[in-house]
N, C-alpha and C positions, 0 to 999 in steps of 0.2 A: 240428610237433615240431622242436626245435632239434637239429641234428646235432652230435655231440660235437666234430667238428674245427672247428666254427665258433668254439669258444673260443680257437682259435690266433690269436695277434695278427699272425702273419706274413701279409702281403697275398698273396692268390692272384690269379694272372693267366692268362688264356687268350690265347694268341697264334695266330691262324690263319695259314696260309701260312708256317709256321715254318721250313720247309726252304728257302725262297727266299731271293733276294738281301736284300731289306729284312727279311723276317721273321727270318732267322737272326741279324741285328744287334740286332733288338729282343729276342730271346731272351737274348742275351749281356748287354744292358743290364739287363734284369729280373733276371738272376741277380746282377749286380754290386750291385743295390740290395737284395739279400737276400730277394726274392720267392720264393714257391713257384710255379714256372713250369710251365705245362702247354702243351705244343706240339702243335697240331693239324696232323696230316700225313695224306696219303693212303697207302695200303698200298704204292704203288709209289714214293713219294718217297725220294730219297736223303737219308741222315742224315749226309752228310759234314761239315756244319758244326753238327751237334748232337750232339757226342760227350760233353759234359759229363754226368756220371753223375747230377747233381742234376736233370736235366730229366725231367719226367713227360710221357709221350706219350699222346695220345688220337686216335682216328680218328673223324671226324665226316662224315656223308654229307649234304652241303649241297645235294644234288639230290633228296632223298627225305624228305618231310615226316614220315611215320610213323616211319622208321628214326631220323632225327635226334632226334625227340621221345623215343624210347626211349633212345637213346645219352645224352642229357642227363639225363633222369630217373634212369638207372642211376648217372651220375656224382654226381649230387646225393645220392642215397641212400647211396652208399659214401664219398664224400669231402667232401660239402658244396658250396656254391655258390662261384663266383668273385667276387671283389671288382671286377675289371676285365676287360675284353676289348679287345684290339686286333685289329681285323679286317684283316689284310694280304693275305689270300688273294685271288686274282683272276686273270683271264686278260688278257694284254697282246697276244697273238697267236693268231688263230683263222683257219682256212681258211674256216669257215662263219660269216658275221657274226652269225648267230642265237645262236651259242654264247657271244658277249660277253654278251648279255642273259640267257641261261640261268645263266651263272656269276657275272657281276658284278652283275646286277640281282636276279634271282630268288634266287640263293645268298645274297646279303647280307641280302635281306628275310626269307627264311625263317630265317636264323640268328638275327637280332635278335628276331623274334617268338617263336621257340621258346625263347630264353633267358628271355624274360619269362614265357611260359606255364608253364615248368617251374621257375621261380624259381631258375634256374641262375646268375643274375647279380644282385648286390645293388648294384652301383655303375655306372660309366660305361662306355659302348660308344664306342670311338674307330674311326672308319672312314677308311681310307686311300683317298681318291679321287684325282683328278689335275687339274693345270691344264688338261688337254686339254678339260675340259668347257666352257671358255670359248670355244673356237672362234677364228676369225680376226676379232676384233671391231675391232682397232685398226691395220689394214694401212695406212691412209693417214695417221693422225696419230701413230702410234707412242706413244700414251698407254698408261700401265700398266694392267693389269687390276686392278679394284678390287671391293669387295663390292657396289658400286652397279650394276655391270654385270650385264645379263641374259644368262646363258649361251646360246650358240648353237653347240653342238658340231658339227664337221664331219667327225667320224669315228665309226664304229660303236662304237669303244672309249670315246670321250668321251660319246657318247649313252648307253651302258650305265651309265657311272659317274654321270652326272647323274640318270638314271631311279632309280638305287639311292638317291641322296641324296633324291630326292623321296619315294621310298617310306619311308625312314626317318622323314621328317617326319610321316607319316601313322600312325605306330604310337603309340598312347597310352601314356603312362607311360615312354616310353624316354628315358633320359638319355644324350645322345649329342653327340659333336663330330665334325665332318668336316674332314679335312686335305686340302688340294689342292696337293701339291708340283709344281714344275716339274721339268725333266729331272734325274733322280736318278743319281748316278754313285758309284762307290767299289769297293773290292775285292768280288769275287764277281758283279759286274754283267757282262752279256754284250755288249750292243749297243755301248756306248762302247769296250769292249775289242776288238771287231771293227774299229772305227775305228783304234785304236792299232796293231793288227796290219797294217792297211793302210799306216799311216805308216811302220812299221818296214820295209815293202817299198818305201819311197821314193815313195808316191803318196798324194795327199790330193785328194779329189773333193768339189766343192761344186756346187750348182745355183742358178741365178737371179743376175742381175746387179745388181738393186736392193738397197740397203743392208738387212742383216738384223741385228736386235738379239736375242740369245738370252740365256737365263737358266739357271743350274744350282743344284743343291744337293747337297751331299755327304751320304752316307748317315747319318753320324753326326749331322748337324743335323736330318734327318727323325726320327731316333730321339729326339733331345732334345725335339722339339716333340711327339711322340706321348706321352712320359711327362709332359710338363707339362700336356697336354690331359687326363690322367686326373683331375687334381685342379683344374685352372684352366680358365677360359674359360666362355663362356656356352653353356648347353645348347642344342643345335639350330643353333649357329653353324658356318659354314664358314670355315676360315682357309687363305689362300693362303701357300705357303711358297717361299722361294728363299733364296740366301745374301745377298740384299739388294743385289746388284750387277748391272749390265747388261755385256754382252760382245758384241764384234763376232763375226761368223761365223768368222773365222780364230783366235779367241783359244784355243779348246780344242785345235785341231790344233797350233798353235804351241807351246803348253805341253807337249803330249805330245812333240813332236819335241825340245824342249829337254831334257825330263826323261829321255828315252830316249837322248839323245845322237846322234840320227839326223841325218845330213847329206844334203844333195842331194835333198831331197823335191820331187817335181814337183807343183805345185799346179794342178789341173784344174778348170775352171769350165764348166759347160754351161748352155744356156738351159733354162728350166723345162719347155718342150715336150718335150725329150729326156727328162727324168726322168719326166714324165707318160706318155710312150710306153713306157718301160721298166716302169714300174709297172703300166700297163694290160695289157701283154702277159705279165706275170708271168715275165719272163726270169730274175729272181732270186727265191728263195723268201722272202727278207726284205723284198722290195719289193712293195707293193700300193697301192691307191688310198688307204688310210688313211695309209700312210707317205708317199705323195706330199703329202697335205694338210699333214703335220706338217713335212716338210722344205721345202715351198715357203712356209710361213707366214713372214712378214717380221718380226713383232714378237711376242716372248715376255716383254715387260716386265711386271712385276707389283709391286703394292704390298703389302708385308708388315706395314704399320703396325699392323693389328688384331691380328696374331699377337704382335707385340712388346708391345703395350699389354695385351692380355687374358691371354696365356699367359706373358708374360715371356720370350718367345722372343729368343734373341740368338745369331745365326749365328756359329759359330767357325771355319768352314772356307771362306775365299775360294777361288777356283778354283786359284790357283797352289799353295796349301798342299795342297788336296785331290788334284790331279793328282800332286803329288810323293809323297803317301802311297800312291798307286796303282802307283808304279813297279814293284814286284816283280810285281804282279798283271798289269801290261801286259806285262811281259817274259817271263812264264811260258810 
């Protein structure tokens, strides 16, 4: 039976992880495009960045198959299906590594399957994965990551995201795209903000003496790619995302220092074994062995040619412009 609201020409979109850093920016873009926006949030989630009265909220239990099935069936019965889903929900920090797989792998798989089973999705499913799924493949030759590389993730987070990608490929009838962004920064992001706060205290810390090449992507460019992927690109394809440029390990900290007008920053560099020891001992709650592998990796270069070609992706935010746009967020 056709639900009456299906006659509505306004595209409907479900965005998971809507209260988070990337998710909240996705919600804003969907609203700006005139979509009917449904934000999936947890009962405990802050709605600080979801104050627009046009937003519809829905609670989805991605950890319980029967409850999720009932929630989606009830939604379809009352409101009709969504045209698109962008799945931005996920865990980036977990004390127990198994939680990465429970949330990032099992939660993603359950959502995609149940959307199809309940006929709650009529169009494309876009999954936000991560460049971390590639691992340290090019530490010697500094070659960029490409589609031809076989991922070898060296973190629990990366393995959980790769496993989610593999599970999506096994779901019959699912029209989906995977996006693999490199390090994402922008207003509302926390990790790079902590770095900015440290620089404001006139200290910049780095580890490792060998050359490091890193890549970035501003949140608005991730959002651009996600909405392009709703209608473009090859179903089942994974697209690497960055701003298209490579940077030295000092570039980000130098730009923060210039943007904030901070003078007299002490740049400290320690050998990797010191970082490894700190991460292994758990001296800081933000440093663990996953973090060690990320910070010690020497090359994060990546090739975004397929995203440019298939999605029409065109990065608009080189690092200097992006950092300058974060000025007030970093000063907060």
